[in-house]
C-alpha positions as CSV (number, residue, x, y, z in Angstrom):
1,M,-11.6,8.7,0.8
2,E,-9.6,11.4,2.1
3,K,-8.2,14.3,0.4
4,I,-5.3,13.1,-1.4
5,T,-3.7,15.6,-3.6
6,T,-1.2,18.0,-2.7
7,H,1.0,20.3,-4.0
8,L,4.6,20.8,-3.1
9,T,5.5,24.4,-2.0
10,A,9.3,24.4,-3.1
11,A,9.8,26.9,-5.9
12,A,11.0,25.6,-9.3
13,I,14.8,25.4,-9.3
14,P,16.9,26.2,-12.6
15,T,16.9,22.2,-13.4
16,A,13.5,21.5,-12.7
17,P,10.1,23.0,-12.3
18,V,7.5,22.8,-9.3
19,L,6.4,19.1,-8.9
20,V,2.7,17.9,-8.2
21,L,1.9,14.9,-6.1
22,R,-1.2,13.1,-6.7
23,P,-2.7,9.4,-6.6
24,W,-1.9,7.1,-9.3
25,M,-4.6,6.9,-12.1
26,Q,-5.1,3.9,-14.5
27,A,-4.0,6.3,-17.3
28,D,-0.6,6.4,-15.9
29,A,-0.1,2.7,-16.7
30,I,1.3,3.3,-20.1
31,H,3.9,5.8,-18.4
32,L,4.8,3.1,-15.8
33,V,5.6,0.4,-18.4
34,E,8.1,2.7,-20.1
35,L,9.8,4.0,-16.8
36,Y,10.4,0.2,-15.9
37,R,12.5,-0.4,-18.8
38,D,15.4,1.5,-16.9
39,A,17.9,-0.8,-15.7
40,A,18.2,1.3,-12.4
41,M,14.3,1.0,-11.5
42,R,14.8,-2.9,-12.1
43,R,18.2,-3.0,-9.9
44,W,16.5,-0.9,-6.7
45,N,12.8,-1.8,-6.9
46,S,11.5,-5.2,-6.0
47,V,8.5,-4.7,-8.0
48,R,8.6,-5.8,-11.6
49,I,6.3,-4.3,-14.1
50,H,6.7,-5.5,-17.9
51,D,3.4,-4.7,-19.6
52,R,0.3,-2.7,-19.3
53,A,-1.7,-5.2,-17.4
54,G,1.0,-5.4,-14.8
55,A,1.2,-1.6,-14.4
56,E,-2.6,-1.5,-14.0
57,R,-2.4,-4.2,-11.4
58,W,0.3,-1.9,-9.5
59,I,-1.8,1.1,-9.9
60,Q,-5.1,-0.7,-8.6
61,E,-3.1,-2.0,-5.6
62,Q,-1.7,1.7,-4.8
63,R,-5.5,2.9,-5.0
64,Q,-6.5,0.1,-2.7
65,G,-3.6,1.3,-0.2
66,W,-5.5,4.3,0.1
67,E,-8.8,2.7,0.8
68,T,-7.3,0.7,3.7
69,G,-4.7,3.4,4.9
70,E,-2.0,1.0,4.6
71,R,-0.2,2.9,1.9
72,R,-0.7,6.2,0.5
73,A,1.3,6.4,-2.9
74,F,1.7,9.4,-5.1
75,A,2.5,9.9,-8.8
76,V,5.0,12.7,-8.9
77,L,4.6,14.9,-11.9
78,E,6.1,17.9,-13.5
79,P,4.5,20.2,-16.2
80,G,5.2,19.2,-19.8
81,D,7.3,21.2,-22.0
82,G,5.1,24.1,-22.9
83,S,1.8,22.2,-22.7
84,A,-0.6,21.5,-20.0
85,D,0.3,18.0,-20.0
86,E,2.2,16.6,-16.9
87,Q,5.0,13.9,-16.9
88,V,5.2,11.2,-14.5
89,V,8.8,11.7,-13.1
90,G,8.6,9.6,-10.0
91,H,6.8,7.8,-7.0
92,V,6.7,8.5,-3.4
93,V,4.8,6.6,-0.7
94,V,3.8,6.8,3.0
95,K,3.3,3.1,4.4
96,G,1.7,2.3,7.5
97,A,0.4,5.6,8.8
98,L,-2.5,4.0,10.5
99,P,-4.3,5.3,13.6
100,G,-2.2,4.6,16.8
101,A,0.9,4.0,14.7
102,T,3.9,6.1,16.1
103,S,6.0,5.4,13.0
104,A,5.6,4.7,9.3
105,E,7.7,4.2,6.1
106,V,8.5,6.3,3.3
107,G,9.7,5.2,0.0
108,Y,10.3,6.7,-3.6
109,W,11.7,6.2,-6.8
110,T,12.5,8.7,-9.7
111,A,12.4,8.4,-13.5
112,A,15.7,7.9,-15.3
113,R,15.2,11.3,-17.1
114,A,14.5,13.2,-13.8
115,R,17.6,12.0,-11.6
116,G,20.0,14.5,-10.7
117,R,17.3,17.4,-10.7
118,G,16.3,17.3,-7.1
119,V,12.9,15.5,-7.7
120,A,13.4,12.8,-5.3
121,P,14.4,15.1,-2.4
122,R,11.6,17.6,-3.1
123,A,9.1,14.9,-3.5
124,L,10.1,13.2,-0.3
125,E,10.2,16.5,1.7
126,A,6.6,17.2,0.5
127,V,5.1,13.9,1.4
128,S,7.0,13.9,4.6
129,G,5.6,17.3,5.7
130,W,2.1,16.0,4.6
131,A,2.5,13.0,6.6
132,F,3.3,14.8,9.8
133,D,0.5,17.5,9.2
134,T,-2.0,14.6,8.5
135,F,-1.1,11.8,11.1
136,T,0.5,13.5,14.1
137,D,-3.1,13.8,15.6
138,T,-3.3,10.1,15.3
139,G,0.1,9.2,16.9
140,L,2.5,9.8,14.2
141,R,6.0,10.6,15.3
142,R,8.6,9.0,13.2
143,L,9.1,8.4,9.7
144,E,11.5,5.7,8.5
145,L,13.4,5.3,4.9
146,V,15.1,2.0,4.2
147,H,17.4,1.5,1.4
148,Q,20.2,-1.0,0.2
149,V,23.6,-0.1,1.7
150,D,25.0,0.3,-1.9
151,N,22.4,2.7,-3.0
152,R,24.6,6.0,-2.5
153,A,22.0,8.1,-4.3
154,S,19.5,7.2,-1.5
155,C,21.6,8.3,1.3
156,R,22.2,11.8,-0.3
157,V,18.4,11.9,-0.8
158,A,17.9,10.9,3.0
159,D,20.7,13.5,4.0
160,K,18.9,16.3,2.0
161,T,15.6,15.8,3.7
162,R,16.7,15.6,7.2
163,Y,16.3,11.7,7.5
164,A,19.2,10.9,10.0
165,F,21.3,7.6,9.5
166,A,20.1,5.4,12.4
167,S,21.5,2.0,11.9
168,T,22.5,-0.8,9.2
169,I,19.9,-3.6,8.9
170,P,21.2,-7.1,8.2
171,A,20.2,-8.8,4.9
172,A,17.5,-11.2,4.9
173,P,17.9,-13.3,1.7
174,P,16.0,-14.0,-0.6
175,E,13.5,-11.2,0.1
176,Y,16.2,-8.7,1.1
177,P,19.8,-10.0,-0.2
178,L,21.9,-7.1,0.9
179,D,22.1,-5.1,4.0
180,A,20.0,-1.9,4.4
181,H,20.6,1.3,5.8
182,L,17.6,2.8,8.1
183,H,17.3,6.6,8.0
184,V,14.8,8.2,10.5
185,R,12.9,11.6,10.6
186,T,11.1,12.6,13.9
187,H,8.2,15.2,14.3
188,R,9.4,18.3,16.0
């Protein structure tokens, strides 16, 4: 398996410490169950996690994604309050960065307790840089970010991380019930 741990180089900000991105581990399952109790998580994510078994299955799917190269998912963590423990505050993923692929998709979510503190933009910036550094030699030139049109917070994250608005994608019910925005970032 390729090296899959990276650290953000962005300094801590007054409202949030430095973030660490690492692959999901089975020990994270209990945290996922708690995070998915949030109504916003259920609204914006198509995945539904109701219990520990569901969380463990989801984590196993993320780990399999690393093995196949189809998706490289990271847990986003920040240090705990004064201890060595880290808390899961989000998720960021690169999907489809396969040899010869010129584009890949990125996605993310943030825990309720971490919203409004720059977690999503910093995690997305870190994974975007990592993806271009890691996969440009195999053809990657473009990263795409897709979100529902009514998700204004995701538009702000896209703007902050230099993902330019490219187009509106028509809804495709039932899987995609609402129109979506496509934002794009190209490798310099």
